[in-house]
A tleap script that builds the chain and sets N, CA, C and O, in Angstrom:
source leaprc.protein.ff14SB
mol = sequence {
  NMET ARG HIE LYS PHE ARG ASN VAL PRO GLN
  LEU VAL GLU GLY ILE HIE PHE SER SER LYS
  LYS GLU ALA LYS ARG TYR ALA ASP LEU ASN
  LEU LEU LYS LYS ASN GLY GLU VAL VAL PHE
  PHE LEU ARG GLN THR PRO PHE HIE LEU PRO
  GLY ASN THR LYS TYR VAL CYS ASP PHE VAL
  VAL PHE TRP LYS ASN GLY ASP ILE SER PHE
  GLU ASP VAL LYS GLY MET ARG THR GLN VAL
  TYR ILE LEU LYS LYS ARG MET VAL GLU ASP
  LEU TYR PRO ILE GLN ILE THR GLU CILE
}
set mol.1.N position { 16.633 17.417 -4.612 }
set mol.1.CA position { 15.366 17.852 -3.988 }
set mol.1.C position { 14.887 17.033 -2.806 }
set mol.1.O position { 14.954 15.804 -2.766 }
set mol.2.N position { 14.410 17.785 -1.872 }
set mol.2.CA position { 13.895 17.134 -0.449 }
set mol.2.C position { 12.540 16.717 -0.552 }
set mol.2.O position { 11.627 17.450 -0.931 }
set mol.3.N position { 12.409 15.372 -0.164 }
set mol.3.CA position { 11.279 14.774 -0.273 }
set mol.3.C position { 10.332 14.824 1.318 }
set mol.3.O position { 10.887 15.125 2.375 }
set mol.4.N position { 9.160 14.548 1.241 }
set mol.4.CA position { 8.319 14.573 2.392 }
set mol.4.C position { 8.966 13.519 3.221 }
set mol.4.O position { 9.325 12.485 2.658 }
set mol.5.N position { 9.163 13.678 4.571 }
set mol.5.CA position { 9.446 12.910 5.749 }
set mol.5.C position { 10.912 12.250 5.332 }
set mol.5.O position { 11.210 11.159 5.819 }
set mol.6.N position { 11.685 12.820 4.563 }
set mol.6.CA position { 13.088 12.393 4.291 }
set mol.6.C position { 13.097 11.245 3.569 }
set mol.6.O position { 14.154 10.638 3.396 }
set mol.7.N position { 11.848 10.781 3.030 }
set mol.7.CA position { 11.845 9.458 2.313 }
set mol.7.C position { 12.846 9.568 0.792 }
set mol.7.O position { 12.856 10.589 0.105 }
set mol.8.N position { 13.526 8.509 0.507 }
set mol.8.CA position { 14.296 8.431 -0.543 }
set mol.8.C position { 13.505 7.698 -1.693 }
set mol.8.O position { 13.282 6.493 -1.573 }
set mol.9.N position { 13.130 8.304 -2.662 }
set mol.9.CA position { 12.278 7.532 -3.831 }
set mol.9.C position { 13.091 6.656 -4.535 }
set mol.9.O position { 14.248 7.028 -4.736 }
set mol.10.N position { 12.690 5.420 -5.014 }
set mol.10.CA position { 13.295 4.361 -5.593 }
set mol.10.C position { 12.719 4.018 -6.795 }
set mol.10.O position { 11.513 4.168 -6.990 }
set mol.11.N position { 13.593 3.503 -7.747 }
set mol.11.CA position { 13.078 3.197 -9.186 }
set mol.11.C position { 13.618 1.733 -9.116 }
set mol.11.O position { 14.803 1.437 -8.963 }
set mol.12.N position { 12.422 0.733 -9.269 }
set mol.12.CA position { 12.509 -0.708 -9.416 }
set mol.12.C position { 11.705 -1.080 -10.719 }
set mol.12.O position { 10.576 -0.631 -10.916 }
set mol.13.N position { 12.349 -1.929 -11.602 }
set mol.13.CA position { 11.788 -2.332 -12.683 }
set mol.13.C position { 11.036 -1.304 -13.346 }
set mol.13.O position { 9.923 -1.584 -13.792 }
set mol.14.N position { 11.472 -0.236 -13.457 }
set mol.14.CA position { 10.861 0.921 -14.208 }
set mol.14.C position { 9.596 1.662 -13.357 }
set mol.14.O position { 8.924 2.567 -13.852 }
set mol.15.N position { 9.409 1.180 -12.137 }
set mol.15.CA position { 8.283 1.573 -11.347 }
set mol.15.C position { 8.846 2.687 -10.369 }
set mol.15.O position { 9.981 2.480 -9.940 }
set mol.16.N position { 8.336 3.593 -10.050 }
set mol.16.CA position { 8.653 4.601 -9.147 }
set mol.16.C position { 7.888 4.336 -7.677 }
set mol.16.O position { 6.675 4.200 -7.516 }
set mol.17.N position { 8.904 4.301 -6.679 }
set mol.17.CA position { 8.194 4.053 -5.256 }
set mol.17.C position { 8.615 5.504 -4.479 }
set mol.17.O position { 9.512 6.317 -4.705 }
set mol.18.N position { 7.592 5.446 -3.508 }
set mol.18.CA position { 7.786 6.633 -2.618 }
set mol.18.C position { 9.136 6.507 -1.643 }
set mol.18.O position { 9.670 7.533 -1.222 }
set mol.19.N position { 9.625 5.257 -1.331 }
set mol.19.CA position { 10.561 5.104 -0.224 }
set mol.19.C position { 11.097 3.682 -0.569 }
set mol.19.O position { 10.589 2.980 -1.443 }
set mol.20.N position { 12.325 3.266 0.302 }
set mol.20.CA position { 12.945 2.144 0.064 }
set mol.20.C position { 12.127 0.966 0.762 }
set mol.20.O position { 12.194 -0.244 0.546 }
set mol.21.N position { 11.423 1.599 1.565 }
set mol.21.CA position { 10.505 0.454 2.371 }
set mol.21.C position { 9.446 -0.014 1.462 }
set mol.21.O position { 9.158 -1.210 1.420 }
set mol.22.N position { 8.833 0.892 0.711 }
set mol.22.CA position { 7.752 0.670 -0.403 }
set mol.22.C position { 8.303 -0.479 -1.403 }
set mol.22.O position { 7.752 -1.555 -1.633 }
set mol.23.N position { 9.533 0.007 -1.948 }
set mol.23.CA position { 9.983 -0.760 -3.022 }
set mol.23.C position { 10.674 -2.182 -2.480 }
set mol.23.O position { 10.915 -3.101 -3.263 }
set mol.24.N position { 10.969 -2.258 -1.029 }
set mol.24.CA position { 11.175 -3.706 -0.579 }
set mol.24.C position { 10.154 -4.315 -0.349 }
set mol.24.O position { 10.229 -5.543 -0.366 }
set mol.25.N position { 9.171 -3.828 -0.128 }
set mol.25.CA position { 7.768 -4.568 0.035 }
set mol.25.C position { 7.303 -5.139 -1.246 }
set mol.25.O position { 6.838 -6.279 -1.268 }
set mol.26.N position { 7.402 -4.389 -2.358 }
set mol.26.CA position { 7.074 -4.655 -3.784 }
set mol.26.C position { 7.994 -5.920 -3.945 }
set mol.26.O position { 7.472 -6.962 -4.341 }
set mol.27.N position { 9.188 -5.886 -3.691 }
set mol.27.CA position { 10.295 -6.945 -4.068 }
set mol.27.C position { 9.828 -8.230 -3.396 }
set mol.27.O position { 9.706 -9.334 -3.927 }
set mol.28.N position { 9.593 -7.893 -2.150 }
set mol.28.CA position { 8.932 -9.189 -1.214 }
set mol.28.C position { 7.770 -9.703 -1.723 }
set mol.28.O position { 7.597 -10.918 -1.630 }
set mol.29.N position { 6.816 -8.911 -2.321 }
set mol.29.CA position { 5.626 -9.576 -2.852 }
set mol.29.C position { 5.808 -10.357 -3.984 }
set mol.29.O position { 5.237 -11.431 -4.170 }
set mol.30.N position { 6.868 -9.651 -5.005 }
set mol.30.CA position { 7.043 -10.384 -6.256 }
set mol.30.C position { 7.840 -11.725 -5.830 }
set mol.30.O position { 7.752 -12.765 -6.482 }
set mol.31.N position { 8.422 -11.624 -4.970 }
set mol.31.CA position { 9.224 -13.145 -4.481 }
set mol.31.C position { 8.104 -14.042 -4.007 }
set mol.31.O position { 8.049 -15.204 -4.410 }
set mol.32.N position { 7.123 -13.508 -3.088 }
set mol.32.CA position { 6.094 -14.308 -2.656 }
set mol.32.C position { 5.103 -14.908 -3.946 }
set mol.32.O position { 4.501 -15.982 -3.934 }
set mol.33.N position { 5.116 -14.126 -4.800 }
set mol.33.CA position { 4.267 -14.318 -5.995 }
set mol.33.C position { 5.060 -15.590 -6.728 }
set mol.33.O position { 4.525 -16.656 -7.033 }
set mol.34.N position { 6.308 -15.274 -6.917 }
set mol.34.CA position { 7.115 -16.664 -7.602 }
set mol.34.C position { 7.157 -18.040 -6.981 }
set mol.34.O position { 7.344 -19.146 -7.490 }
set mol.35.N position { 6.880 -17.573 -5.453 }
set mol.35.CA position { 6.986 -18.939 -4.765 }
set mol.35.C position { 5.671 -19.639 -4.536 }
set mol.35.O position { 5.530 -20.696 -3.922 }
set mol.36.N position { 4.661 -18.868 -5.143 }
set mol.36.CA position { 3.173 -19.303 -5.311 }
set mol.36.C position { 2.376 -19.190 -3.913 }
set mol.36.O position { 1.382 -19.882 -3.691 }
set mol.37.N position { 2.886 -18.277 -3.006 }
set mol.37.CA position { 2.105 -17.819 -1.948 }
set mol.37.C position { 1.144 -16.963 -2.435 }
set mol.37.O position { -0.048 -17.228 -2.274 }
set mol.38.N position { 1.550 -15.853 -3.079 }
set mol.38.CA position { 0.645 -14.788 -3.587 }
set mol.38.C position { 0.311 -15.045 -4.856 }
set mol.38.O position { 1.171 -15.392 -5.665 }
set mol.39.N position { -1.031 -14.901 -5.201 }
set mol.39.CA position { -1.547 -15.307 -6.674 }
set mol.39.C position { -1.266 -13.947 -7.506 }
set mol.39.O position { -0.749 -13.936 -8.623 }
set mol.40.N position { -1.667 -12.857 -6.823 }
set mol.40.CA position { -1.192 -11.243 -7.647 }
set mol.40.C position { -1.471 -10.405 -6.860 }
set mol.40.O position { -2.214 -10.702 -5.925 }
set mol.41.N position { -0.970 -9.121 -6.993 }
set mol.41.CA position { -1.206 -8.095 -6.286 }
set mol.41.C position { -1.427 -6.753 -7.110 }
set mol.41.O position { -0.958 -6.575 -8.234 }
set mol.42.N position { -2.205 -5.825 -6.406 }
set mol.42.CA position { -2.279 -4.643 -7.132 }
set mol.42.C position { -1.766 -3.544 -6.298 }
set mol.42.O position { -1.847 -3.505 -5.071 }
set mol.43.N position { -1.068 -2.381 -7.288 }
set mol.43.CA position { -0.444 -1.431 -6.514 }
set mol.43.C position { -1.269 -0.099 -6.460 }
set mol.43.O position { -2.093 0.125 -7.346 }
set mol.44.N position { -1.047 0.860 -5.356 }
set mol.44.CA position { -1.750 2.151 -5.595 }
set mol.44.C position { -3.286 2.099 -5.972 }
set mol.44.O position { -3.720 2.780 -6.902 }
set mol.45.N position { -4.108 1.252 -5.205 }
set mol.45.CA position { -5.388 1.306 -5.360 }
set mol.45.C position { -6.096 2.264 -4.838 }
set mol.45.O position { -5.864 2.319 -3.631 }
set mol.46.N position { -6.923 3.121 -5.210 }
set mol.46.CA position { -7.690 4.307 -4.786 }
set mol.46.C position { -9.027 3.686 -4.114 }
set mol.46.O position { -9.533 2.675 -4.602 }
set mol.47.N position { -9.525 4.258 -3.095 }
set mol.47.CA position { -10.831 4.364 -2.433 }
set mol.47.C position { -11.186 5.673 -2.316 }
set mol.47.O position { -10.517 6.561 -1.787 }
set mol.48.N position { -12.527 5.791 -2.950 }
set mol.48.CA position { -13.126 6.887 -3.008 }
set mol.48.C position { -13.886 7.471 -1.591 }
set mol.48.O position { -14.676 6.719 -1.020 }
set mol.49.N position { -13.670 8.585 -1.144 }
set mol.49.CA position { -14.150 8.936 0.167 }
set mol.49.C position { -15.123 10.164 -0.097 }
set mol.49.O position { -15.082 10.826 -1.133 }
set mol.50.N position { -16.023 10.401 0.975 }
set mol.50.CA position { -16.874 11.648 0.702 }
set mol.50.C position { -16.159 12.912 0.701 }
set mol.50.O position { -15.074 12.952 1.282 }
set mol.51.N position { -16.624 13.972 0.119 }
set mol.51.CA position { -15.882 15.208 0.018 }
set mol.51.C position { -14.918 15.490 -1.436 }
set mol.51.O position { -14.182 16.446 -1.677 }
set mol.52.N position { -15.194 14.410 -2.194 }
set mol.52.CA position { -14.232 14.300 -3.310 }
set mol.52.C position { -12.793 14.068 -2.990 }
set mol.52.O position { -11.911 14.642 -3.629 }
set mol.53.N position { -12.554 13.300 -2.085 }
set mol.53.CA position { -11.333 12.695 -1.587 }
set mol.53.C position { -10.997 11.394 -1.873 }
set mol.53.O position { -11.879 10.680 -2.347 }
set mol.54.N position { -9.918 10.947 -1.685 }
set mol.54.CA position { -9.536 9.518 -1.731 }
set mol.54.C position { -8.550 9.116 -1.225 }
set mol.54.O position { -7.696 9.959 -0.951 }
set mol.55.N position { -8.323 7.907 -0.955 }
set mol.55.CA position { -7.347 7.161 -0.263 }
set mol.55.C position { -6.558 6.193 -0.984 }
set mol.55.O position { -7.247 5.262 -1.403 }
set mol.56.N position { -5.343 6.119 -1.258 }
set mol.56.CA position { -4.518 5.174 -2.044 }
set mol.56.C position { -3.951 4.198 -1.063 }
set mol.56.O position { -3.350 4.572 -0.055 }
set mol.57.N position { -4.137 3.015 -1.352 }
set mol.57.CA position { -3.835 1.805 -0.580 }
set mol.57.C position { -2.570 1.385 -1.484 }
set mol.57.O position { -2.600 1.257 -2.708 }
set mol.58.N position { -1.463 1.197 -0.656 }
set mol.58.CA position { -0.199 0.729 -1.456 }
set mol.58.C position { -0.222 -0.411 -2.162 }
set mol.58.O position { 0.193 -0.501 -3.318 }
set mol.59.N position { -0.850 -1.603 -1.305 }
set mol.59.CA position { -0.801 -3.040 -2.140 }
set mol.59.C position { -2.020 -3.497 -1.655 }
set mol.59.O position { -2.327 -3.348 -0.472 }
set mol.60.N position { -2.838 -4.113 -2.575 }
set mol.60.CA position { -3.920 -5.128 -2.196 }
set mol.60.C position { -3.471 -6.518 -2.860 }
set mol.60.O position { -3.304 -6.724 -4.062 }
set mol.61.N position { -3.322 -7.376 -1.858 }
set mol.61.CA position { -2.530 -8.829 -2.199 }
set mol.61.C position { -3.507 -9.888 -2.310 }
set mol.61.O position { -4.297 -9.885 -1.366 }
set mol.62.N position { -3.661 -10.614 -3.000 }
set mol.62.CA position { -4.487 -11.833 -3.079 }
set mol.62.C position { -3.693 -13.048 -3.070 }
set mol.62.O position { -2.923 -13.453 -3.941 }
set mol.63.N position { -4.047 -13.650 -1.769 }
set mol.63.CA position { -3.078 -14.787 -1.254 }
set mol.63.C position { -3.433 -16.058 -1.722 }
set mol.63.O position { -4.658 -16.163 -1.782 }
set mol.64.N position { -2.785 -17.146 -2.104 }
set mol.64.CA position { -2.913 -18.337 -2.585 }
set mol.64.C position { -4.330 -19.113 -1.676 }
set mol.64.O position { -5.271 -19.735 -2.169 }
set mol.65.N position { -4.089 -18.843 -0.383 }
set mol.65.CA position { -5.487 -19.367 0.326 }
set mol.65.C position { -6.612 -18.767 0.434 }
set mol.65.O position { -7.410 -18.984 1.346 }
set mol.66.N position { -6.802 -17.834 -0.627 }
set mol.66.CA position { -8.078 -16.975 -0.842 }
set mol.66.C position { -8.187 -15.692 -0.010 }
set mol.66.O position { -9.143 -14.932 -0.164 }
set mol.67.N position { -7.198 -15.450 0.880 }
set mol.67.CA position { -7.385 -14.131 1.684 }
set mol.67.C position { -6.827 -12.953 0.758 }
set mol.67.O position { -6.006 -13.082 -0.150 }
set mol.68.N position { -7.373 -11.923 1.130 }
set mol.68.CA position { -6.911 -10.617 0.742 }
set mol.68.C position { -6.466 -9.616 1.591 }
set mol.68.O position { -7.211 -9.205 2.481 }
set mol.69.N position { -5.428 -9.200 1.447 }
set mol.69.CA position { -4.939 -7.950 2.421 }
set mol.69.C position { -4.733 -6.701 1.869 }
set mol.69.O position { -4.106 -6.599 0.815 }
set mol.70.N position { -5.160 -5.776 2.422 }
set mol.70.CA position { -4.867 -4.270 2.128 }
set mol.70.C position { -3.787 -3.833 2.932 }
set mol.70.O position { -3.865 -3.832 4.161 }
set mol.71.N position { -2.629 -3.405 2.217 }
set mol.71.CA position { -1.305 -2.895 2.994 }
set mol.71.C position { -0.958 -1.464 2.690 }
set mol.71.O position { -1.102 -1.091 1.526 }
set mol.72.N position { -0.578 -0.730 3.471 }
set mol.72.CA position { -0.138 0.619 3.506 }
set mol.72.C position { 1.308 0.416 3.914 }
set mol.72.O position { 1.432 -0.305 4.904 }
set mol.73.N position { 2.390 0.864 3.403 }
set mol.73.CA position { 3.852 0.927 3.841 }
set mol.73.C position { 3.814 2.109 4.402 }
set mol.73.O position { 3.510 3.106 3.748 }
set mol.74.N position { 4.115 2.152 5.682 }
set mol.74.CA position { 4.139 3.517 6.448 }
set mol.74.C position { 5.557 3.593 7.243 }
set mol.74.O position { 6.069 2.624 7.804 }
set mol.75.N position { 6.092 4.864 7.199 }
set mol.75.CA position { 7.241 5.149 7.849 }
set mol.75.C position { 6.764 6.081 9.017 }
set mol.75.O position { 7.187 5.917 10.161 }
set mol.76.N position { 5.850 7.083 8.683 }
set mol.76.CA position { 5.075 8.075 9.641 }
set mol.76.C position { 3.781 8.136 9.600 }
set mol.76.O position { 3.285 8.425 8.511 }
set mol.77.N position { 3.031 7.926 10.566 }
set mol.77.CA position { 1.622 8.053 10.662 }
set mol.77.C position { 1.248 9.544 10.766 }
set mol.77.O position { 1.367 10.044 11.884 }
set mol.78.N position { 0.765 10.410 9.650 }
set mol.78.CA position { 0.065 11.541 9.938 }
set mol.78.C position { -1.099 11.593 10.212 }
set mol.78.O position { -1.764 10.584 9.976 }
set mol.79.N position { -1.752 12.753 10.792 }
set mol.79.CA position { -2.886 12.850 11.236 }
set mol.79.C position { -3.977 12.593 10.108 }
set mol.79.O position { -5.067 12.070 10.337 }
set mol.80.N position { -3.510 13.061 8.766 }
set mol.80.CA position { -4.487 12.861 7.583 }
set mol.80.C position { -4.603 11.455 6.999 }
set mol.80.O position { -5.607 11.003 6.449 }
set mol.81.N position { -3.312 10.754 7.213 }
set mol.81.CA position { -3.279 9.398 6.906 }
set mol.81.C position { -4.335 8.485 7.895 }
set mol.81.O position { -5.132 7.672 7.427 }
set mol.82.N position { -4.178 8.791 9.421 }
set mol.82.CA position { -4.921 8.216 10.259 }
set mol.82.C position { -6.500 8.424 10.035 }
set mol.82.O position { -7.306 7.530 10.295 }
set mol.83.N position { -6.826 9.532 9.590 }
set mol.83.CA position { -8.209 9.968 9.501 }
set mol.83.C position { -8.652 9.312 8.222 }
set mol.83.O position { -9.812 8.901 8.182 }
set mol.84.N position { -7.918 9.171 7.229 }
set mol.84.CA position { -8.368 8.600 5.807 }
set mol.84.C position { -8.562 7.110 6.104 }
set mol.84.O position { -9.544 6.505 5.673 }
set mol.85.N position { -7.568 6.497 6.882 }
set mol.85.CA position { -7.452 5.108 6.943 }
set mol.85.C position { -8.822 4.884 7.777 }
set mol.85.O position { -9.622 4.079 7.300 }
set mol.86.N position { -9.096 5.433 8.791 }
set mol.86.CA position { -10.318 5.328 9.717 }
set mol.86.C position { -11.592 5.246 8.706 }
set mol.86.O position { -12.406 4.324 8.762 }
set mol.87.N position { -11.668 6.314 7.779 }
set mol.87.CA position { -12.671 6.685 7.025 }
set mol.87.C position { -12.977 5.393 5.983 }
set mol.87.O position { -14.077 4.865 5.820 }
set mol.88.N position { -11.824 5.057 5.382 }
set mol.88.CA position { -12.006 3.795 4.351 }
set mol.88.C position { -12.462 2.675 5.278 }
set mol.88.O position { -13.448 2.051 4.884 }
set mol.89.N position { -11.928 2.311 6.426 }
set mol.89.CA position { -12.386 1.222 7.099 }
set mol.89.C position { -13.800 1.226 7.518 }
set mol.89.O position { -14.475 0.197 7.545 }
set mol.90.N position { -14.247 2.404 7.847 }
set mol.90.CA position { -15.772 2.694 8.347 }
set mol.90.C position { -16.658 2.453 6.844 }
set mol.90.O position { -17.679 1.767 6.895 }
set mol.91.N position { -16.298 2.937 5.777 }
set mol.91.CA position { -16.981 2.780 4.512 }
set mol.91.C position { -16.989 1.481 3.701 }
set mol.91.O position { -17.935 1.087 3.019 }
set mol.92.N position { -15.702 0.811 3.879 }
set mol.92.CA position { -15.606 -0.477 3.004 }
set mol.92.C position { -15.463 -1.628 4.100 }
set mol.92.O position { -15.116 -1.418 5.263 }
set mol.93.N position { -15.760 -2.791 3.598 }
set mol.93.CA position { -15.498 -3.946 4.667 }
set mol.93.C position { -14.132 -4.405 4.702 }
set mol.93.O position { -13.933 -5.583 4.409 }
set mol.94.N position { -13.077 -3.607 5.039 }
set mol.94.CA position { -11.797 -4.060 4.729 }
set mol.94.C position { -11.130 -3.409 6.172 }
set mol.94.O position { -11.618 -2.560 6.917 }
set mol.95.N position { -9.729 -4.193 6.278 }
set mol.95.CA position { -8.850 -3.613 7.226 }
set mol.95.C position { -7.648 -3.569 6.719 }
set mol.95.O position { -7.155 -4.499 6.081 }
set mol.96.N position { -7.043 -2.413 6.977 }
set mol.96.CA position { -5.795 -1.988 6.296 }
set mol.96.C position { -4.792 -2.564 7.450 }
set mol.96.O position { -5.064 -2.668 8.646 }
set mol.97.N position { -3.559 -2.915 6.802 }
set mol.97.CA position { -2.565 -3.420 7.530 }
set mol.97.C position { -1.313 -2.479 7.301 }
set mol.97.O position { -0.981 -2.240 6.140 }
set mol.98.N position { -0.720 -2.024 8.184 }
set mol.98.CA position { 0.631 -1.182 8.141 }
set mol.98.C position { 1.751 -1.929 8.230 }
set mol.98.O position { 2.015 -2.635 9.203 }
set mol.99.N position { 2.418 -1.813 7.278 }
set mol.99.CA position { 3.891 -2.670 6.828 }
set mol.99.C position { 4.889 -1.693 7.283 }
set mol.99.O position { 6.090 -1.926 7.143 }
savepdb mol mol.pdb
quit
């Protein structure tokens, strides 16, 4: 089966990821957690938007120093993604980092 943007889905620890890049970021975050830099992280966190639409952030990371980062693993920035990201950042007091 062909996937959108030629991503190759990955299965890591029984978890399905949309791409190798997203699976690698998950592995990196687990290593950072094991080393104590990351307290914990959430995957696939939804943000509700007007018009019964939602944006799903790949990772919300809680760092040891108290910072919280919102990360989206991107290979290709589509127009829909750019619009939804802008809407989330306008509605919520966050900044999304593209990995």
